[in-house]
N, C-alpha and C positions, 0 to 999 in steps of 0.2 A: 470643593472647600468654600466657596462663596455661599452656596446653597446652605451648607451646615451652618456657616456663621450667621446668615440670615434668618435661619430658623431659631437659632439661640437667642439672636436678639429679638426677634418676635416674640418667642415665649417669654422673655425677660419683661419686655412691654405688656404682654397680657397679664403677667402676674402682678405687675405695677398698677395696671389699670383696675384689675379686680379689687386688689386690696385699696386703693384710692376710692372706689366707688364704696365699698363696705365701711370704709372709715369716714367718708362724707355722710353716709346715712346714719352711722352712729352719732356723729356730731350734729346732724340736724335734730336728732330725737333727744339729745340730751346736752349737748354743747358743755360737757363736762371735762375734768382734768384727763380723765381716762382717753378720751377722744383726741384731745391735744396731744397726748402722750404718744398716740397712734401716729399722729400727723409729724411729729419730730422722727420716729421710726423710719417713716416712709423717706424723709429727707435723707436720712443717713443710708438707708438701703439702696437709694437712687445712687448716692456716690459710689458706695461700694460695688454696686453692678456697672460702674462707670457709664452710668446714663447722664445726659445733660440735662439742662433745666429745661429744655424745650420738650424733651421726654415726659418730664414731670407736668409741665404745663398741658401737653396733650391728654394725659390721663385726668387732669384736673377738667378739662373742657369736656370731656367724656362723661364723666361722673355728673358735673353740672347739668349737662343737657338733659341726660336721663331724667334727673330729678326734677327739672323744670317741666319736662314732658308730663310728669305725674302729678305737677302741681295745679289743682283745679280751681284756684281762686288768684286774683291779683295780690291779695296779701300774702298767701302761701308762697308765690313766685318772689315776692320782694323779700320774705324770709330767707328762700332758698339763696338768692343771689347776696344777701347780707353774710348768711354763714359761709358761703363759698368763699368770699373774699377773706373772711377771717382766717379759715382754714388753710387757704393757698398762701396767705401771708406767713403764716406758721411755718407751712412746710418749705417754702422758698427760703425763709430766714435760715432754717435748721440746715437745708440744702447748701446754702452759700457758705455757712459757717464750717460745715463738714469738709466741703470741696476745698475751701482754704486750708483747712487743717491737713487734709490729705496730699494738697500739692506741696504744703510746706515740708510735711514728713518726707515725701518723695524727693523734694529737693536737698534736705538734710541727708537723706540716705545716698544720694549721688554723690553728694560733697564726701561723705565719709568714705564711699567706695573708692572715689578718685584719690583721696588722700592715701588710704590703705594701698592702692596701687602705686602711688608716687614712693610711700615708704619701702614697700617691696622692691622697686626697682632701685631705689637708693641702696638698699641692703645688698642686692646682687652687685651692683656698680662697686660697692665698698670692697667686695673681696677682690675684684680685678684691679681696682686701683692699688689696695695694700700690697698685692702681689707684684706690682710694677717694680722694675730694678732700676729705673733711670728717671731723673725728674723730668726729661722731656715726656716719657710714657705717662707719668702722672698727671702733668698739665693736661695733655690732649685728652685722656680719659675723664678729667674732671670737667672740662668744657663739654664733651660730648655728653656726659651724664646730665649736667645742668640743662642743656638744651633740649634734651629728651624728656627727662622727668618734670621740667617746669614748663614743657610747650612754649619756649620762648623764640623769639625771631633769632638771636645769636648770643653767643657767649664767648667771652676771652678772658684769660687768666695771664698774668706775667709773674715772672720770679726772677730773682738773681741767682747766678750760677755759683753756687759755693757760698760760703761765709762773706766773701767780698763781692760787692757789686761791680766785678768787672765786665760781665757781660749779661744782658737781659734774655731771658728766655720766655718766648711768647707762643701761646697756643690759642686757636680760634676755632670755633664751630658754628657756621660753616667756615672753610679756610679764608673765603673772600670777607668774612665778617669781622676781620681783625680791627678795623677802625670802629669805634663807638662814638664818634663826634659826628653825628649827622643831624645836629639841630633838633632833635627831639626833644619834648617835654621833660622837664625834670622828674617826673614820675614814670617816665618810659623805660628808666634803667635803674636797677638796684646792684650794690656790689658789697662785698665782705672782703676784710683784709686776712691774709695768709700769715699767721704769726707762728713763731717757736718761742714761748715765754717772752722775753723782752726783746726778740729780734723779729724785724718785719721780713717776710719771705717775699711778699707779692700782694696780689689782689686778684679777686675773682669777681667778675661783673658779667650781667646778663641784660639785655634789651628786650623788653617785652614787644608783643604784636602791636600794631596801631590800635589805640584805643584801650588797651590792657592796662588795668590798675593791679598791682601786685596785692595780694592779700597777706595778713600776718602769718598765716600757714606757710605760704610760699616763701616768705622771708626766713621763717624758721628752718625750712628745708635748705636754702641756699646757705645758711650760717652752718647747719650740720655738714653740708657738704663741704664748706671751707675748712671747718675744723679736720674732717676727714683727709682733705688734701693736704692740709698743714702737716699732719703727722706723716704722711706718706712722704712728702717732699723731704722731710728731715730724715726719714729711714732711708730714702734713696741716696741722700748725700752720705750718709753713714756707710752704706753699702759700697758706694763708687769709691769712697776713702780706703775701706778695707781691701778692695778689690786692687786698687792701685798699689798698695802696701804688699798685698800677696803676690801680685804680678811681678813686682821689683825684686821681692826676695826670691820668687822662684826663678827669674832670669839670673840672678847672681849664684845660683846653685848649679847653673847648666852652662855649658861651653857657648859662646856666643856663635861661633861657626866651627865646623869640624877643619882641622887643619889639612893641608894637601900634603900627601905622602906618594911619592914616586912609585908607581906599581900597584897601587891600592886604590880601590874606588870604594867609597863609602857613602851611606844616605841615612838619614834618621828623620824619624817623625816622633812628635811628642805632642799630646792633647791631654791637659789637666781635667780632672773630673770634677762634677758639678758646674757652677757658676764662676770658678776661679777666684774665689773668696777665701780659700784656705790652701796654704801650702802643701802640696804632696810629698810624698816620698820617693818617687822613682827618680833616677838620675842615670846619666850616660856621660862617656868620655872617650876622647882618643888623644894620647899624649905620648911624648918621648919615653922610652924604658930602655936605659942604657944605650947600646948601640941600635937598637931597633925601635919598635913602637909597641904600644898596649892599647888594647880596647877593652872597655868596662860598660857593663850595665847592671843597675842594682835596684832594690826596692826596700826601702826602711819601712818597718812596722809603724803604722799610724799615720797622721797628718798633723799639721800646725807647726808652731814654733819649734817645738820639741824635736818632731821629727825632722824639720829643716836643720837643727843644730847637729844632728847625727848625720845627714846627708853631708853637711859641710866637712864635719870630722873624716866621713868615709872617704870622700873625694880627696882631700888633702893628705890623708894617710896613704892612699894608694899612689898617689902620684910621687910621694916622698920615698915610699917602700920601692918603687919600681925603678928609681935612680941608681939603686945599689943591689937590688935582688932581681936575678933572671928569672926564677921558677915562679909560676904563677900561684902555686900551693903555698909558697913561702910568703909571698905578697898577701895573700888572703889570712894566712896565720897572724901576720903583725897587724893586719886590720882588726882581727878578732881580740887581740891582745889590747890594743889600743881602746876598742869599745868596751871592755872588761874594765880597764884600768880607768878610764877618764869618765864612763857612764855608770850611775848607780840606780837607774830606774828600770833597769832590765830591758830596754829597747833592743833590738836586734835587726839585723838586716839580710838580705839575700844578695850575692853577688855572682855574676858569671864575667871572670877574667881572662883575656886571651892575650898571650904574648905573639907579636906579629913578625914575621920575617918574610921579606920579599925575596923570592927565589926566581931563578931564570924561567921557569915555566908557570909561575903563579905565585901562590902565597902560602907559607906554612904557618900553622897556628897551633900554639900549644894551650891548650884550655884547662881551667879549673872552675869548678861550680860549688859555691858555698850554700846550699839550701835553695838555689836558684832554678827555675825552670831551665830544661835542658835546651840549648841552642839547635836548630834545625839547619842542616845542609841541604841545599837545593842543587843537585848535579844537573849538569846541561842536557841529559837524556830526560828529565822530568822527575828522575828519583828523589824522593824526600826521606832522610833519615835524622834521628836525634843523635847527637854526638856528645861524649863526655859521661861523667858519673856524677849522679846527685849527693852532695857533700853535706856535712850538717850546717845550721844556721851559724852566722857571725854575731857574736855579742852576746848569745844566749848564756844564761847563769849555768853554766856547765863547769864541773870541776876539771875534767879532761880536755885536752887539746882537741881541736876539730879535726874530723876526718875529712881530707881533702885529697883527692886523687887527680892526676893530670891524663890528659889524652892529646895526642898531635893528630891534626887533620890538615890534608893538602887540598887546596882549592886551585884548580886549573881554569883554562878559560871556559867562560859560561857558567861556571859554578858561583854559588852564593852561599853565605853564612848568614842566618838570620837570628840575632839576639832580641829577646822581647821580654816585658813584664807580664805579670799574671792579669793585667788589665785588658790583655789581648785574648787570652784563652779562657776567661771566667766572666763572659757576657751572660747576664741573667736578666729576663723579663718575667715577671709575675712568678718568680721562684722556680722558674724553668729555664736550663740553660739553652742559649740560642746561638752561642758561637764559643766552641772549646778546642782541644788540641786536635781532635779529628778534623774539624772544620778548616782549621789553620793548615794541617799538613795536605787536606784535599785542594784547598786555594793554592799552596806553594807547589803543586805538582802541575798546575797550568801556567806557572812562571818560568819554566825552563828556558835558560837562555837569555832571560832579561836582564837589563843593568840593574845595579842595587836600588836606585832611585825609582824606577818603575815597580820593582818588587815591594819596596817600602809603601809605595802610593797605594797599591792594590790592597795590602794588608789593611792600612789605615781606612781606606773607604769601606772594605768588608765589614770591620769592626764597628764603625761609625752607623753603618747602615743596620746592623744588628741591634746596636744599642739604641737606635731611632734617635742619632746624633745627641744623646745625653747619656754618656759613660758615667756610670757611678765609680769606676776606678780610674786612677791616671793610666794613660796607654803611652808606653815607651818603645820604640822600634829602633833597632840598629842594624842594617844590612851591609856586609862586607863582602868584596869579591875582588878579583884581579882586574887591574885595568886593561882594557881591550887595544 
């Protein structure tokens, strides 16, 4: 490669030398504007060919030397020298002007490219910052972006937690660069305020590398980043507030702990879908039912406050009905009637309801399902079978009474009854089912003899793994069995 580059350079020098000699001969002959125009062109061509002024001078000296050798009188040699000085002056002047313009254009192009790369990095970072769900994440991404995009020594941002300045949140990049008071020159740091209309959110500040002075473009980029961070901080605050409200409301719709029932072992797992900012419709409960106990799991159509109101109505109606109704089908019929009478929006729910009776050798359950997935029994020998009959949806806009049937199942030592919502058996990824009823049955066949808590744990982990820890629907699991 070196030899090839050398050949190319020599060829360029040879072309320049030939052109310069021809131009000098024409200038000696006429010294007109046309010859000077050729001199200007030579200077520009030397710059375009990335030659130096020394290359131009070498071509000049070769051409002048040849002309002096051909000059036969002192007068002619003096004329050659005078013409050479004039031509070289014009060539070098053009070369310097062209070279200066070339380098200026290169510098402008470099700065424009650098600015474009900064804006591109800022755009990519804005997506990550906007997607952040907590103020802490927003602040850390902001300082990391500021340090990377502006190529500064350190960056730090501060913000108050919530609308009241009760606790300051601080993020720095690098982490040890949190202190910006290093006795630096005033132009060594610039800052922008984080604001939400009339409310001060905090400040974003960067410290430049030694000797660096921030340009107007860099200040504009920091201002853009500050505006972006301000919006993201406000959104994160709103998200946190909605999540707290949803979590509080969801908690009020579920029992705090399962009651202790002599002779009965129970375990539950509940995982809300999404990021927990919307109240789901899945619910479960174990409560007294006349002289015995009742276990229930259900799923309300939809999400949000409307679904939450149906969930609350369902839970309270079931508890009230169970106080004087023994048969599960009658309890679910009363719930259906209450939903029809008190709701006019057509929302419905599915419920699996079991009346529990502890008997000497285990637990006897009488079960009715109103449109809900049938529970599965796991026998001590590993046999898995569905129990119950699939009845009609509860609360649906039907003129007839719901069709609800009861079955009785006996659970002995080592047996377990698994009640679940459709978030367990309708796990999809890229429109493809990755965990369904067959998968659940296959998993339960490996849980023979395990206590309810271990069974519930295995189901939860399998479903979350299939959903890549981001379930699209609520997951509720209730496992019952005799106490060992």
